[in-house]
mmCIF file of the N, C-alpha and C atoms, coordinates in Angstrom:
data_MODEL
# 
_entry.id   MODEL 
# 
loop_
_atom_site.group_PDB 
_atom_site.id 
_atom_site.type_symbol 
_atom_site.label_atom_id 
_atom_site.label_alt_id 
_atom_site.label_comp_id 
_atom_site.label_asym_id 
_atom_site.label_entity_id 
_atom_site.label_seq_id 
_atom_site.pdbx_PDB_ins_code 
_atom_site.Cartn_x 
_atom_site.Cartn_y 
_atom_site.Cartn_z 
_atom_site.occupancy 
_atom_site.B_iso_or_equiv 
_atom_site.pdbx_formal_charge 
_atom_site.auth_seq_id 
_atom_site.auth_comp_id 
_atom_site.auth_asym_id 
_atom_site.auth_atom_id 
_atom_site.pdbx_PDB_model_num 
ATOM 1   N N  . MET A 1 1  ? 0.845  -1.173 0.000  1.00 0.00 ? 1  MET A N  1 
ATOM 2   C CA . MET A 1 1  ? 0.000  0.000  0.000  1.00 0.00 ? 1  MET A CA 1 
ATOM 3   C C  . MET A 1 1  ? 0.888  1.233  0.000  1.00 0.00 ? 1  MET A C  1 
ATOM 4   N N  . ARG A 1 2  ? 0.473  2.230  -0.774 1.00 0.00 ? 2  ARG A N  1 
ATOM 5   C CA . ARG A 1 2  ? 1.235  3.477  -0.898 1.00 0.00 ? 2  ARG A CA 1 
ATOM 6   C C  . ARG A 1 2  ? 0.297  4.668  -0.712 1.00 0.00 ? 2  ARG A C  1 
ATOM 7   N N  . TRP A 1 3  ? 0.869  5.802  -0.352 1.00 0.00 ? 3  TRP A N  1 
ATOM 8   C CA . TRP A 1 3  ? 0.107  7.024  -0.150 1.00 0.00 ? 3  TRP A CA 1 
ATOM 9   C C  . TRP A 1 3  ? 0.729  8.172  -0.950 1.00 0.00 ? 3  TRP A C  1 
ATOM 10  N N  . PRO A 1 4  ? 0.646  8.145  -2.285 1.00 0.00 ? 4  PRO A N  1 
ATOM 11  C CA . PRO A 1 4  ? 1.250  9.205  -3.098 1.00 0.00 ? 4  PRO A CA 1 
ATOM 12  C C  . PRO A 1 4  ? 0.613  10.575 -2.862 1.00 0.00 ? 4  PRO A C  1 
ATOM 13  N N  . GLU A 1 5  ? -0.633 10.602 -2.421 1.00 0.00 ? 5  GLU A N  1 
ATOM 14  C CA . GLU A 1 5  ? -1.322 11.872 -2.183 1.00 0.00 ? 5  GLU A CA 1 
ATOM 15  C C  . GLU A 1 5  ? -0.734 12.647 -1.006 1.00 0.00 ? 5  GLU A C  1 
ATOM 16  N N  . LEU A 1 6  ? 0.125  12.000 -0.202 1.00 0.00 ? 6  LEU A N  1 
ATOM 17  C CA . LEU A 1 6  ? 0.723  12.659 0.959  1.00 0.00 ? 6  LEU A CA 1 
ATOM 18  C C  . LEU A 1 6  ? 2.051  13.342 0.644  1.00 0.00 ? 6  LEU A C  1 
ATOM 19  N N  . LEU A 1 7  ? 2.557  13.152 -0.555 1.00 0.00 ? 7  LEU A N  1 
ATOM 20  C CA . LEU A 1 7  ? 3.816  13.785 -0.964 1.00 0.00 ? 7  LEU A CA 1 
ATOM 21  C C  . LEU A 1 7  ? 3.679  15.306 -0.859 1.00 0.00 ? 7  LEU A C  1 
ATOM 22  N N  . GLY A 1 8  ? 4.587  15.939 -0.128 1.00 0.00 ? 8  GLY A N  1 
ATOM 23  C CA . GLY A 1 8  ? 4.567  17.386 0.054  1.00 0.00 ? 8  GLY A CA 1 
ATOM 24  C C  . GLY A 1 8  ? 3.724  17.859 1.233  1.00 0.00 ? 8  GLY A C  1 
ATOM 25  N N  . LYS A 1 9  ? 2.982  16.958 1.850  1.00 0.00 ? 9  LYS A N  1 
ATOM 26  C CA . LYS A 1 9  ? 2.137  17.316 2.995  1.00 0.00 ? 9  LYS A CA 1 
ATOM 27  C C  . LYS A 1 9  ? 2.961  17.313 4.282  1.00 0.00 ? 9  LYS A C  1 
ATOM 28  N N  . ASN A 1 10 ? 2.396  17.843 5.341  1.00 0.00 ? 10 ASN A N  1 
ATOM 29  C CA . ASN A 1 10 ? 3.040  17.851 6.646  1.00 0.00 ? 10 ASN A CA 1 
ATOM 30  C C  . ASN A 1 10 ? 3.210  16.417 7.146  1.00 0.00 ? 10 ASN A C  1 
ATOM 31  N N  . GLY A 1 11 ? 4.395  16.084 7.667  1.00 0.00 ? 11 GLY A N  1 
ATOM 32  C CA . GLY A 1 11 ? 4.698  14.724 8.098  1.00 0.00 ? 11 GLY A CA 1 
ATOM 33  C C  . GLY A 1 11 ? 3.820  14.212 9.225  1.00 0.00 ? 11 GLY A C  1 
ATOM 34  N N  . THR A 1 12 ? 3.516  15.065 10.184 1.00 0.00 ? 12 THR A N  1 
ATOM 35  C CA . THR A 1 12 ? 2.670  14.651 11.300 1.00 0.00 ? 12 THR A CA 1 
ATOM 36  C C  . THR A 1 12 ? 1.254  14.344 10.820 1.00 0.00 ? 12 THR A C  1 
ATOM 37  N N  . ALA A 1 13 ? 0.746  15.176 9.929  1.00 0.00 ? 13 ALA A N  1 
ATOM 38  C CA . ALA A 1 13 ? -0.585 14.938 9.357  1.00 0.00 ? 13 ALA A CA 1 
ATOM 39  C C  . ALA A 1 13 ? -0.578 13.666 8.512  1.00 0.00 ? 13 ALA A C  1 
ATOM 40  N N  . ALA A 1 14 ? 0.512  13.441 7.773  1.00 0.00 ? 14 ALA A N  1 
ATOM 41  C CA . ALA A 1 14 ? 0.631  12.235 6.947  1.00 0.00 ? 14 ALA A CA 1 
ATOM 42  C C  . ALA A 1 14 ? 0.630  10.986 7.824  1.00 0.00 ? 14 ALA A C  1 
ATOM 43  N N  . LYS A 1 15 ? 1.370  11.027 8.922  1.00 0.00 ? 15 LYS A N  1 
ATOM 44  C CA . LYS A 1 15 ? 1.409  9.895  9.864  1.00 0.00 ? 15 LYS A CA 1 
ATOM 45  C C  . LYS A 1 15 ? 0.005  9.583  10.370 1.00 0.00 ? 15 LYS A C  1 
ATOM 46  N N  . ALA A 1 16 ? -0.732 10.611 10.753 1.00 0.00 ? 16 ALA A N  1 
ATOM 47  C CA . ALA A 1 16 ? -2.093 10.421 11.260 1.00 0.00 ? 16 ALA A CA 1 
ATOM 48  C C  . ALA A 1 16 ? -3.005 9.833  10.186 1.00 0.00 ? 16 ALA A C  1 
ATOM 49  N N  . THR A 1 17 ? -2.876 10.308 8.956  1.00 0.00 ? 17 THR A N  1 
ATOM 50  C CA . THR A 1 17 ? -3.692 9.801  7.849  1.00 0.00 ? 17 THR A CA 1 
ATOM 51  C C  . THR A 1 17 ? -3.418 8.329  7.604  1.00 0.00 ? 17 THR A C  1 
ATOM 52  N N  . ILE A 1 18 ? -2.146 7.962  7.561  1.00 0.00 ? 18 ILE A N  1 
ATOM 53  C CA . ILE A 1 18 ? -1.757 6.571  7.308  1.00 0.00 ? 18 ILE A CA 1 
ATOM 54  C C  . ILE A 1 18 ? -2.314 5.654  8.390  1.00 0.00 ? 18 ILE A C  1 
ATOM 55  N N  . GLU A 1 19 ? -2.125 6.038  9.640  1.00 0.00 ? 19 GLU A N  1 
ATOM 56  C CA . GLU A 1 19 ? -2.571 5.195  10.751 1.00 0.00 ? 19 GLU A CA 1 
ATOM 57  C C  . GLU A 1 19 ? -4.100 5.144  10.852 1.00 0.00 ? 19 GLU A C  1 
ATOM 58  N N  . LYS A 1 20 ? -4.785 6.182  10.380 1.00 0.00 ? 20 LYS A N  1 
ATOM 59  C CA . LYS A 1 20 ? -6.251 6.165  10.366 1.00 0.00 ? 20 LYS A CA 1 
ATOM 60  C C  . LYS A 1 20 ? -6.762 5.257  9.248  1.00 0.00 ? 20 LYS A C  1 
ATOM 61  N N  . GLU A 1 21 ? -6.134 5.368  8.059  1.00 0.00 ? 21 GLU A N  1 
ATOM 62  C CA . GLU A 1 21 ? -6.568 4.572  6.912  1.00 0.00 ? 21 GLU A CA 1 
ATOM 63  C C  . GLU A 1 21 ? -6.227 3.095  7.062  1.00 0.00 ? 21 GLU A C  1 
ATOM 64  N N  . ASN A 1 22 ? -5.134 2.800  7.773  1.00 0.00 ? 22 ASN A N  1 
ATOM 65  C CA . ASN A 1 22 ? -4.734 1.411  7.974  1.00 0.00 ? 22 ASN A CA 1 
ATOM 66  C C  . ASN A 1 22 ? -4.258 1.241  9.416  1.00 0.00 ? 22 ASN A C  1 
ATOM 67  N N  . PRO A 1 23 ? -5.174 0.951  10.343 1.00 0.00 ? 23 PRO A N  1 
ATOM 68  C CA . PRO A 1 23 ? -4.820 0.831  11.760 1.00 0.00 ? 23 PRO A CA 1 
ATOM 69  C C  . PRO A 1 23 ? -3.853 -0.312 12.074 1.00 0.00 ? 23 PRO A C  1 
ATOM 70  N N  . GLU A 1 24 ? -3.604 -1.180 11.110 1.00 0.00 ? 24 GLU A N  1 
ATOM 71  C CA . GLU A 1 24 ? -2.682 -2.305 11.312 1.00 0.00 ? 24 GLU A CA 1 
ATOM 72  C C  . GLU A 1 24 ? -1.217 -1.896 11.163 1.00 0.00 ? 24 GLU A C  1 
ATOM 73  N N  . VAL A 1 25 ? -0.952 -0.657 10.696 1.00 0.00 ? 25 VAL A N  1 
ATOM 74  C CA . VAL A 1 25 ? 0.434  -0.230 10.495 1.00 0.00 ? 25 VAL A CA 1 
ATOM 75  C C  . VAL A 1 25 ? 0.817  0.856  11.489 1.00 0.00 ? 25 VAL A C  1 
ATOM 76  N N  . THR A 1 26 ? 2.117  0.981  11.693 1.00 0.00 ? 26 THR A N  1 
ATOM 77  C CA . THR A 1 26 ? 2.687  2.055  12.492 1.00 0.00 ? 26 THR A CA 1 
ATOM 78  C C  . THR A 1 26 ? 3.502  2.927  11.561 1.00 0.00 ? 26 THR A C  1 
ATOM 79  N N  . ALA A 1 27 ? 3.230  4.210  11.566 1.00 0.00 ? 27 ALA A N  1 
ATOM 80  C CA . ALA A 1 27 ? 3.992  5.146  10.743 1.00 0.00 ? 27 ALA A CA 1 
ATOM 81  C C  . ALA A 1 27 ? 5.067  5.793  11.609 1.00 0.00 ? 27 ALA A C  1 
ATOM 82  N N  . GLU A 1 28 ? 6.279  5.860  11.068 1.00 0.00 ? 28 GLU A N  1 
ATOM 83  C CA . GLU A 1 28 ? 7.398  6.476  11.777 1.00 0.00 ? 28 GLU A CA 1 
ATOM 84  C C  . GLU A 1 28 ? 7.935  7.613  10.932 1.00 0.00 ? 28 GLU A C  1 
ATOM 85  N N  . ILE A 1 29 ? 8.104  8.775  11.545 1.00 0.00 ? 29 ILE A N  1 
ATOM 86  C CA . ILE A 1 29 ? 8.638  9.935  10.838 1.00 0.00 ? 29 ILE A CA 1 
ATOM 87  C C  . ILE A 1 29 ? 10.157 9.921  10.945 1.00 0.00 ? 29 ILE A C  1 
ATOM 88  N N  . LEU A 1 30 ? 10.816 10.016 9.794  1.00 0.00 ? 30 LEU A N  1 
ATOM 89  C CA . LEU A 1 30 ? 12.276 10.083 9.735  1.00 0.00 ? 30 LEU A CA 1 
ATOM 90  C C  . LEU A 1 30 ? 12.672 11.316 8.935  1.00 0.00 ? 30 LEU A C  1 
ATOM 91  N N  . THR A 1 31 ? 13.706 12.014 9.402  1.00 0.00 ? 31 THR A N  1 
ATOM 92  C CA . THR A 1 31 ? 14.230 13.140 8.647  1.00 0.00 ? 31 THR A CA 1 
ATOM 93  C C  . THR A 1 31 ? 15.050 12.621 7.477  1.00 0.00 ? 31 THR A C  1 
ATOM 94  N N  . ARG A 1 32 ? 14.889 13.250 6.319  1.00 0.00 ? 32 ARG A N  1 
ATOM 95  C CA . ARG A 1 32 ? 15.606 12.850 5.109  1.00 0.00 ? 32 ARG A CA 1 
ATOM 96  C C  . ARG A 1 32 ? 17.103 12.738 5.411  1.00 0.00 ? 32 ARG A C  1 
ATOM 97  N N  . GLY A 1 33 ? 17.718 11.646 4.974  1.00 0.00 ? 33 GLY A N  1 
ATOM 98  C CA . GLY A 1 33 ? 19.135 11.408 5.217  1.00 0.00 ? 33 GLY A CA 1 
ATOM 99  C C  . GLY A 1 33 ? 19.387 10.474 6.389  1.00 0.00 ? 33 GLY A C  1 
ATOM 100 N N  . ARG A 1 34 ? 18.421 10.350 7.275  1.00 0.00 ? 34 ARG A N  1 
ATOM 101 C CA . ARG A 1 34 ? 18.547 9.419  8.403  1.00 0.00 ? 34 ARG A CA 1 
ATOM 102 C C  . ARG A 1 34 ? 18.176 8.024  7.917  1.00 0.00 ? 34 ARG A C  1 
ATOM 103 N N  . VAL A 1 35 ? 18.927 7.052  8.325  1.00 0.00 ? 35 VAL A N  1 
ATOM 104 C CA . VAL A 1 35 ? 18.700 5.682  7.872  1.00 0.00 ? 35 VAL A CA 1 
ATOM 105 C C  . VAL A 1 35 ? 17.832 4.949  8.882  1.00 0.00 ? 35 VAL A C  1 
ATOM 106 N N  . GLY A 1 36 ? 16.785 4.305  8.373  1.00 0.00 ? 36 GLY A N  1 
ATOM 107 C CA . GLY A 1 36 ? 15.918 3.495  9.224  1.00 0.00 ? 36 GLY A CA 1 
ATOM 108 C C  . GLY A 1 36 ? 16.440 2.073  9.287  1.00 0.00 ? 36 GLY A C  1 
ATOM 109 N N  . PRO A 1 37 ? 15.781 1.219  10.032 1.00 0.00 ? 37 PRO A N  1 
ATOM 110 C CA . PRO A 1 37 ? 16.185 -0.188 10.109 1.00 0.00 ? 37 PRO A CA 1 
ATOM 111 C C  . PRO A 1 37 ? 16.196 -0.823 8.716  1.00 0.00 ? 37 PRO A C  1 
ATOM 112 N N  . PRO A 1 38 ? 17.165 -1.678 8.427  1.00 0.00 ? 38 PRO A N  1 
ATOM 113 C CA . PRO A 1 38 ? 17.310 -2.253 7.086  1.00 0.00 ? 38 PRO A CA 1 
ATOM 114 C C  . PRO A 1 38 ? 16.326 -3.374 6.763  1.00 0.00 ? 38 PRO A C  1 
ATOM 115 N N  . THR A 1 39 ? 15.552 -3.804 7.728  1.00 0.00 ? 39 THR A N  1 
ATOM 116 C CA . THR A 1 39 ? 14.663 -4.941 7.503  1.00 0.00 ? 39 THR A CA 1 
ATOM 117 C C  . THR A 1 39 ? 13.293 -4.500 7.011  1.00 0.00 ? 39 THR A C  1 
ATOM 118 N N  . PHE A 1 40 ? 12.695 -5.343 6.157  1.00 0.00 ? 40 PHE A N  1 
ATOM 119 C CA . PHE A 1 40 ? 11.332 -5.110 5.686  1.00 0.00 ? 40 PHE A CA 1 
ATOM 120 C C  . PHE A 1 40 ? 10.372 -5.460 6.812  1.00 0.00 ? 40 PHE A C  1 
ATOM 121 N N  . CYS A 1 41 ? 9.361  -4.658 6.978  1.00 0.00 ? 41 CYS A N  1 
ATOM 122 C CA . CYS A 1 41 ? 8.350  -4.929 8.000  1.00 0.00 ? 41 CYS A CA 1 
ATOM 123 C C  . CYS A 1 41 ? 6.985  -4.621 7.391  1.00 0.00 ? 41 CYS A C  1 
ATOM 124 N N  . CYS A 1 42 ? 6.115  -5.605 7.358  1.00 0.00 ? 42 CYS A N  1 
ATOM 125 C CA . CYS A 1 42 ? 4.828  -5.469 6.671  1.00 0.00 ? 42 CYS A CA 1 
ATOM 126 C C  . CYS A 1 42 ? 3.821  -4.602 7.416  1.00 0.00 ? 42 CYS A C  1 
ATOM 127 N N  . ASN A 1 43 ? 4.177  -4.118 8.589  1.00 0.00 ? 43 ASN A N  1 
ATOM 128 C CA . ASN A 1 43 ? 3.251  -3.241 9.313  1.00 0.00 ? 43 ASN A CA 1 
ATOM 129 C C  . ASN A 1 43 ? 3.910  -1.922 9.727  1.00 0.00 ? 43 ASN A C  1 
ATOM 130 N N  . ARG A 1 44 ? 4.888  -1.487 8.923  1.00 0.00 ? 44 ARG A N  1 
ATOM 131 C CA . ARG A 1 44 ? 5.587  -0.232 9.213  1.00 0.00 ? 44 ARG A CA 1 
ATOM 132 C C  . ARG A 1 44 ? 5.636  0.623  7.952  1.00 0.00 ? 44 ARG A C  1 
ATOM 133 N N  . VAL A 1 45 ? 5.463  1.920  8.154  1.00 0.00 ? 45 VAL A N  1 
ATOM 134 C CA . VAL A 1 45 ? 5.584  2.887  7.067  1.00 0.00 ? 45 VAL A CA 1 
ATOM 135 C C  . VAL A 1 45 ? 6.527  3.984  7.542  1.00 0.00 ? 45 VAL A C  1 
ATOM 136 N N  . PHE A 1 46 ? 7.573  4.242  6.770  1.00 0.00 ? 46 PHE A N  1 
ATOM 137 C CA . PHE A 1 46 ? 8.441  5.375  7.070  1.00 0.00 ? 46 PHE A CA 1 
ATOM 138 C C  . PHE A 1 46 ? 7.909  6.596  6.339  1.00 0.00 ? 46 PHE A C  1 
ATOM 139 N N  . VAL A 1 47 ? 7.720  7.679  7.077  1.00 0.00 ? 47 VAL A N  1 
ATOM 140 C CA . VAL A 1 47 ? 7.318  8.958  6.500  1.00 0.00 ? 47 VAL A CA 1 
ATOM 141 C C  . VAL A 1 47 ? 8.581  9.815  6.505  1.00 0.00 ? 47 VAL A C  1 
ATOM 142 N N  . ILE A 1 48 ? 9.184  9.983  5.332  1.00 0.00 ? 48 ILE A N  1 
ATOM 143 C CA . ILE A 1 48 ? 10.437 10.730 5.213  1.00 0.00 ? 48 ILE A CA 1 
ATOM 144 C C  . ILE A 1 48 ? 10.106 12.206 5.013  1.00 0.00 ? 48 ILE A C  1 
ATOM 145 N N  . VAL A 1 49 ? 10.662 13.059 5.881  1.00 0.00 ? 49 VAL A N  1 
ATOM 146 C CA . VAL A 1 49 ? 10.372 14.490 5.818  1.00 0.00 ? 49 VAL A CA 1 
ATOM 147 C C  . VAL A 1 49 ? 11.657 15.298 5.654  1.00 0.00 ? 49 VAL A C  1 
ATOM 148 N N  . ASP A 1 50 ? 11.495 16.531 5.138  1.00 0.00 ? 50 ASP A N  1 
ATOM 149 C CA . ASP A 1 50 ? 12.623 17.448 5.026  1.00 0.00 ? 50 ASP A CA 1 
ATOM 150 C C  . ASP A 1 50 ? 12.748 18.246 6.328  1.00 0.00 ? 50 ASP A C  1 
ATOM 151 N N  . THR A 1 51 ? 13.623 19.240 6.336  1.00 0.00 ? 51 THR A N  1 
ATOM 152 C CA . THR A 1 51 ? 13.851 20.021 7.554  1.00 0.00 ? 51 THR A CA 1 
ATOM 153 C C  . THR A 1 51 ? 12.646 20.876 7.939  1.00 0.00 ? 51 THR A C  1 
ATOM 154 N N  . HIS A 1 52 ? 11.706 21.058 7.016  1.00 0.00 ? 52 HIS A N  1 
ATOM 155 C CA . HIS A 1 52 ? 10.480 21.811 7.301  1.00 0.00 ? 52 HIS A CA 1 
ATOM 156 C C  . HIS A 1 52 ? 9.353  20.895 7.782  1.00 0.00 ? 52 HIS A C  1 
ATOM 157 N N  . GLY A 1 53 ? 9.599  19.569 7.770  1.00 0.00 ? 53 GLY A N  1 
ATOM 158 C CA . GLY A 1 53 ? 8.596  18.615 8.217  1.00 0.00 ? 53 GLY A CA 1 
ATOM 159 C C  . GLY A 1 53 ? 7.642  18.158 7.138  1.00 0.00 ? 53 GLY A C  1 
ATOM 160 N N  . ASP A 1 54 ? 7.972  18.459 5.864  1.00 0.00 ? 54 ASP A N  1 
ATOM 161 C CA . ASP A 1 54 ? 7.116  18.060 4.750  1.00 0.00 ? 54 ASP A CA 1 
ATOM 162 C C  . ASP A 1 54 ? 7.587  16.741 4.144  1.00 0.00 ? 54 ASP A C  1 
ATOM 163 N N  . VAL A 1 55 ? 6.641  15.904 3.740  1.00 0.00 ? 55 VAL A N  1 
ATOM 164 C CA . VAL A 1 55 ? 6.924  14.579 3.188  1.00 0.00 ? 55 VAL A CA 1 
ATOM 165 C C  . VAL A 1 55 ? 7.664  14.707 1.853  1.00 0.00 ? 55 VAL A C  1 
ATOM 166 N N  . THR A 1 56 ? 8.811  14.009 1.743  1.00 0.00 ? 56 THR A N  1 
ATOM 167 C CA . THR A 1 56 ? 9.637  14.098 0.532  1.00 0.00 ? 56 THR A CA 1 
ATOM 168 C C  . THR A 1 56 ? 9.627  12.829 -0.313 1.00 0.00 ? 56 THR A C  1 
ATOM 169 N N  . ASN A 1 57 ? 9.170  11.717 0.245  1.00 0.00 ? 57 ASN A N  1 
ATOM 170 C CA . ASN A 1 57 ? 9.093  10.445 -0.481 1.00 0.00 ? 57 ASN A CA 1 
ATOM 171 C C  . ASN A 1 57 ? 7.688  9.884  -0.303 1.00 0.00 ? 57 ASN A C  1 
ATOM 172 N N  . ILE A 1 58 ? 7.219  9.133  -1.285 1.00 0.00 ? 58 ILE A N  1 
ATOM 173 C CA . ILE A 1 58 ? 5.894  8.528  -1.173 1.00 0.00 ? 58 ILE A CA 1 
ATOM 174 C C  . ILE A 1 58 ? 5.926  7.471  -0.067 1.00 0.00 ? 58 ILE A C  1 
ATOM 175 N N  . PRO A 1 59 ? 5.123  7.651  0.986  1.00 0.00 ? 59 PRO A N  1 
ATOM 176 C CA . PRO A 1 59 ? 5.079  6.647  2.053  1.00 0.00 ? 59 PRO A CA 1 
ATOM 177 C C  . PRO A 1 59 ? 4.560  5.305  1.517  1.00 0.00 ? 59 PRO A C  1 
ATOM 178 N N  . THR A 1 60 ? 5.285  4.238  1.851  1.00 0.00 ? 60 THR A N  1 
ATOM 179 C CA . THR A 1 60 ? 4.965  2.894  1.372  1.00 0.00 ? 60 THR A CA 1 
ATOM 180 C C  . THR A 1 60 ? 5.163  1.908  2.513  1.00 0.00 ? 60 THR A C  1 
ATOM 181 N N  . ILE A 1 61 ? 4.282  0.932  2.623  1.00 0.00 ? 61 ILE A N  1 
ATOM 182 C CA . ILE A 1 61 ? 4.455  -0.099 3.649  1.00 0.00 ? 61 ILE A CA 1 
ATOM 183 C C  . ILE A 1 61 ? 5.745  -0.859 3.383  1.00 0.00 ? 61 ILE A C  1 
ATOM 184 N N  . GLY A 1 62 ? 6.483  -1.121 4.435  1.00 0.00 ? 62 GLY A N  1 
ATOM 185 C CA . GLY A 1 62 ? 7.712  -1.883 4.298  1.00 0.00 ? 62 GLY A CA 1 
ATOM 186 C C  . GLY A 1 62 ? 8.768  -1.274 5.107  1.00 0.00 ? 62 GLY A C  1 
# 
């Protein structure tokens, strides 16, 4: 599952949207350039944000 409509939106709002639309996943906000865990996880979504807190990558489960 992907959320392309959240690209450019506020990261906190994107996290809330993802968790509301799919309560089985946990969304984690990461600042661009920070590395998350290397393992795939079917119930995790990384919300990558810039220094202004806006989503820079399409959030995707994994």
